[in-house]
N, C-alpha and C positions, 0 to 999 in steps of 0.2 A: 697438267697437274699444277703448274706454277701459277695459274689463275686462282688457285685455291690456297696459295701460300698465306699464312697468317701475317698480319701487319703490326700487331701490338705484342705478339708473343715472340720470344727468342727461339729461333730455329737455325739450323746450320745453313751457312751461306750456300754450301752445296755438300751433299753427303747425308749420312745417317746420324742424327743426334741420339745418343744412347743414355745420357744421364746428366743431371746437374752435377757439377764437380765442386762447386764452392761459390761463395759470393762475399764481397766486402763492400762497405759503404764508407766513402770519404767525403765529408761535407754533404753536398746535395747530389753527388754522383754515386750511382750504384754500379758496381763492377760485377758481372756475372761470368763465371767460367763454366764451360760444359764439355763433357766428353763426347767426341764424335769420331766418325770414320769418313774420310773424304770420299771413299767408295766402300761398299760393303766388305770387300776383300782386303782393305788396307788396315794397318795398325791403328789402334785408338790413340787419339791425342787430345789436347785441351785447347779449346778456342776461348776467345775473350770478347765480350760485348759490353758496352756501357750505355747508360741513360742518365741524363741530368734533369733535375726538377721532377716532374711527374714521370714515373719510370716505365715509359712505353715507346719512346722514340729512340730505338736502339741503333748505335753506331758499331760497326764491325771493326775490331782491331786485329792486329797480327796474332797468330796463335802463340801460346806461351810455353807449351811443353809438347814434345814429339818423341817417338822412339828413336833411339840411336844405338849404334853398335849391334849387339845381338838381341836387343829388346824387341819384343813382339808388340806390346801394348803399354800405354801409360793410362792407367785407369783412375776413376774418380776417387777423391778423398775430401780434403777441406782446405780452406784458405783462412789465415788469421792475420790480423793487423798486429805488427810488432813495434812500430813507432809511428811518428807523424807522417812518414811517407812510404815506409817499406811494408811489404806483405810477404808472408812466407806461405808456401804451398806444400801440402803433404799429399803425395800421390803414390800409387802402387805400380811399380814396373814389373812386367812379366816377361819371362823367357819361355818360348815354346814355338810350335809350328803353326803359323797362321793358316796354313792350308788345311789344318784339321779343325773344322768348325765344331764348337762346343756350345751347348745350351748355356744361358747366362747363369744358371744355378749349379754348374758342374765345375769341379776343379781340374779334372783330367790330370795330365802329367806335367802341367805348367809349374813353374816356380814363381813365387811372389816375394817381393820385398818392398817395404815402405821407404820412400825416398823423400828428400826435401829439395825445394828450389826457392830461390829468393828473387823477388821483384824489388830492387833497391828503391825505385821511385815510380809510383803508379802514374803520376802525371807525365813522366818522361816516356813511358812506353805507349802512351796514347797520343803523344804530340805529333808523331809522324808515322803514317801507315803505308806499308809496301803495297804495290799493285799486284804482287805475286801472292796468291792465296796459300802457297805452301811454305811461306817464310815463317820462321819462329823468331819472335822479338829478340834481338841480340842482347838486350839489356838483362834478360832473365838468366840467372846463374844457377846451374845444377850444383847442389851441395852434397850429393851422394846419399847412400843409405843411412838410415838412423841406426843407432846401437840399441839392441833390445836384450835386457837381462831377464831371462825367465827361469833362473835357477830355482827360485822358490815355487814357482807355478809354471811348469812347462806348458807351452802352447804350440799349436800348429802354425802354418803360414797365416800372417795377419793381412786383412784387407779392409777396405772402406774406413780408413781412420777418420775420426771426428775429434778435432783438437780445439780446446778452449783454454783461456787463461783461468787459473784457479788459485786464488790467494797470491803468493809470491812465486808460484811455479805454474806448471801446465798439466792438463788432464787430457787423456786420450781414451775414447771408446773405440774398439775395433772388433771385427769378427775374426775369431780363430777358426780356421778351416779344419774340422776334425777328420774328414775323409773326403771322398769324391763329391758327396752331396750335403753332408751335415755341417753345422757350424754353431758356435755359441759366442756370446758377447763377453769380452774381457775388458778390464780396467787397467790402464797404465798411467804412471806419473813421471814427470821429468822436471829438473830444475832449469834446463837450458834448451829444450826442444830437440836436442841431439841424442842424449843418453836417456833411455826409457827403461823403467822397471815395471814388470808385470806384477800388479798387486793381487790379481786373482780374477776369477770369473765374477760377473755381475750377479749379485744375490738380491732378488726382488722380494721384499718382505711386506706382507699384508695382502689384502684382497686386490688382485691385479686384473683379473679377467683377461689375461693375455691369451691370444689365439694359440693354437697348437701349430707345430711345424717349424721349419727352419727360419730364423730371423734374417732380415736383410737390412742394410743401410742404417745402423743405429746412429742417432744424432742426439746431442744433449745441449740445452741452452738454459741459463739461469734467467728467471723472470720474477718480478714481484707481483703477488696477487693483489690487484687493485681493490678487492673487496675487504681484505683483511690486513693489507700492508706487510704480509709475511713474505720473505724470500722463498722461492721454490725452484726446483729443478724440473724441467720438462724433458722427458725422454721420448724421442720419436723412434718407432720401429715399424718396419714393413714385414708383413707375413703373406705367405701364399694363400690364395682364396680361389678355389676351383681352378679355372684356366688362367686366372689373373692374379693380382696382388691387392692387398688392402693396407693402407698406411694409417697408423694411429699413434696415440701418445698416452703416456702415463704422467701424472703429476705427483711429485713427492720431494724427497730430500736424499741426496747422495752423500754418504759418509763413508769414505774408503771405498769398499766394493759393495756396501749395503745400500740399496735403494729402498727407502721406506715409503710406501705408497700412501698418499692422502686422497687421491682421486683415481679410480680404476681406469683401465684402458678405454679410450674413446676413439672412434673413427674420425680421422682428420678430414677426409673428403669421401663422401658417399657415392660419388659418380662411378661411371664404368671404366674410366681411363685415367686415373691419377695414381702415381706411385713414387717411391724413392725420394721423399722431400729432402732438401738441404736448407739449413737455417743459418743466418748470419746475424751477428750483433756488432754494431760499429763501436769505435773506441769511446764514443760519447754515451749519452743516456737515451738515444733514440730507440724506437721500438725495433725488435729484430724483424728481419725480412725472410720470408719463406718462399721457395719455388719448388715445384715438383715436376716430374716427367709426365707428359701427356702422351699415352701410347707406349705400352711396355715394350712391344716388339716392333721392329721396323717392317713396314709393309709398303708404304707409298713409294719408296725408292725402287721397288720392284715393278711398279706400274709403268707401262710404256710411256715414255716422255717425261717421267718424274726425275727430278734432280735433287730432291731433298726428302727427308722423312723425319717425323716426330718433332715435338717442340716442348718448351717449358710452359708451365702455367704462368699467368701474370703474377708479378710480385705481390705478396700478401703481408701486410704489416700486422704483427701479432700483439694481442693484449690478453693477459691472463686475468680472469675475473671469476671468483668463487669456484676455482678448480676447473674452469672451462676456457678453452682458447677461442678468441674472436679474431676473425680474419678480415682485415680492412683493405679494400682495394681503392686506392686514393686517386681521384681525378679522372675516373673512367670516361664520363661524358665529354669532358674537354679533350681527352686524348683521342677519342673516336672522331670528334669533329676536326681536330688539328692534324692528326697523323695518318688517317686512313681514307681509302676510297670505298671500301665495301663492308666495313665492320658496322655493328649496331649494338646499342645497349639500351635496355628498358629498365627503368627503376620505378617502383610503385609502392604506395602505402595502401594496404588492403583492410577491409573489414570482412573477415571470414569466420565470425562467430556462428554463422550459419552458411551452409553451402560451400562452394569452392570457386576458385578463379583458375582458369586455364590459359597459359601462354603457349602459343604454337608458333614455331619457326617454320616457315614455308619457303620453297624455292620459287623461281619465276614460272614454273608450271603448276603452282599451287599444290605440289606434293609436300607431305609432311617430312621435315628433317628431324624434328625433335619436339616433344610435348612436355611442358612443365605444369603440374597440377598442385596448387596450394589449397589444402583443406582446413587450415588453421591448426590442426594437430600434426600434420606431416606435409612434406614436399616430395613429390615423385617426379622422376625424369624418365621418359620413355622414348626410345628411338627405334626405327626399323633395323632389322638385322637380317642376315642371309637365311636364318632359320626361324624367322618370326620376330616379334617385338622383344626388345631387351629393356628391362625396367630396374631402376634402383630407387629406394625410398630412404628418407631420413625423418626421424621423429623430432618434433619441435618441443621447446620448453613450454611449461604451463603458462608462464607469464611472458610469452613471446611478443615481439613488436609487430608481427604480421607485415614485415617488409620483404620485398623481393627484388633482386637484381638479376637480369639475364643478359649475358654478354655473348655475342656471336662474332667470331673473328676467323675467317677462313674455315679451316676444318675443325674448329674447337668451339664448344659452348661451355661456359662456366656460369653456374647458378649459385647465388648467395641469398640466404634467407635468415630471418631472425637476427638482424643486425650483424651478420657475419659469423654467427655461432654455427651455422650449417652451410656446407658447400657441397656441390655436386658437379664434377667435371666430366665431360664426355666428348669423345670425338664424334664429328658429324659424318654421316655416310657421304661418300663422293657420288654425286648424282650423274646419271647417264646424259649424253647429248649436251654436255657443258652447262647444265642447269646449275644456278648458284642461289645462295640465300637471297631472298627478296624482301623479307619483312616479318613482322610479328602480327599475329591475330590474338586479341585478348577477349575472353568471354567469361562473364560472371554468371553463376547459376545458383538457384535455390536460395536466394536471399543474400548472397555474398555481394560485396560492392568494391569497386576500385575507387578509393577516396581521392588519391592524387597519383599522377603518373607523368613520366617524362621519357621521351624517346629521342636518343641522339644517333645520328646516322653519319656514315662516311660520305665524303663529297660526291663520289660517282653514284652511290646508292641513292642519295638524296635527289640528285638530278634525274636519275632514272625513274624514281617513284613519282616525281613531278612531271614526267614525260619530257624533260628537257634534253634527253638524248635522242629523241625522235626528230629526224630532219624536218618532217612536215610541221610538227609542233613548234620547232625552232623558227621556221620560216613564218608561221602565223604570229608568233610572239614578236619577231623582228618587225613584221608589217604593222602590227598594232602599236608597237612602240614608236615607229616612225610616224604613223598617223597621229598619235597623241602628241608627239613633239611638234608636228606641223600645226595642229590645232592650237597648242599652247603659244607658239610663235605668232600665229595669226591673231590670237586674242591680245597678246602684248602690243602688237602693232596698232590695234584699234584703241 
């Protein structure tokens, strides 16, 4: 299983990654925190990884939060920049019996409380890393539970806190757990991040097109719409969708508890395996960064020989334009060439005013791992499944740019179209007999054309496709190089 480990995506060094827990950016360094379990039966804790420059070469740091005392889990929340060097973490501590396994959407008899922790200096906790993977960075200070005043609006246990700076104070969105299965979003405010007042349930006004069902992981981030210059609030919410989940967003304005919609709910990622996004905004004016969970439920760790499960999407820089989010993945070709052995990315400009272009990811036995079809009006991703093919589609805008980016990294394929307006993320099936991704096949049909394209490959994959990992081929090339060198020397002597 470790041969299929992603090289550009954040994954647990060992164990089950369960969710992005928060992220902050300081200068050119992106800090990502994620909730994971070292083994499936252990309590959840927060890990920490960093990348500088283009955000794909991840360095594993010491964990920053772990259960202590009677705590069972330390669950995901958010991270906020509080000054030039310090970051504050909001997480959910639970008490309960770890031996009683519960589905991720059930409360059970657990107790929940929102707590704070402080990283006084981000640079200090990354300066020296322990060789012991169980160590929690000693510089991180637990500050204890927050105070919640719900006198005016009583709430149940609160989970998944999303905290941002708002004016001279602070704003929190959280889920209030109504009973064992249901929950609703509530709004809280605070002057100091310790004492919080429940202002009331979130009231969405206007045409929202929100899906039905229990919400998960509400997030909010302020953005300026580049088409109008107007400030907007973007609200991210995940909803159940059959056996999985769909993450999407509303655009509007939050005033108190009232969210007035200016653009209805839109799916953030149309793929088979993307959920629970977390968004960060740095202290400066840089674009917010989004990461999501790829693979809602852990499975790979249960496979014989597996030591890890699940990963995060690559970081996506967000721009709001005319009520729509564009997701920019920066520096992917360079990252594939610089940081990987087996990843690949294909970028193309298409003419699909007629016909379609199909990009097929195949393994080294020529079996199809995933197929992407761009028709000009829509992009469709299809992959084999245990009960037949599984397909997801996304409709493109009328005046789209007909661009396509396909990234394959270990068990993950991320597809971006229409300049980042559309994304589809899917896990790749693990192939039998150790077969791995071997390359892309590109086919244009019925008048469609590939105007320009560029394919960037990891180092080992590039050598393998050039047959440079074949001993006989290597011997032949060495022999030819020696003969050419000898002929050159003989010519120089003449």
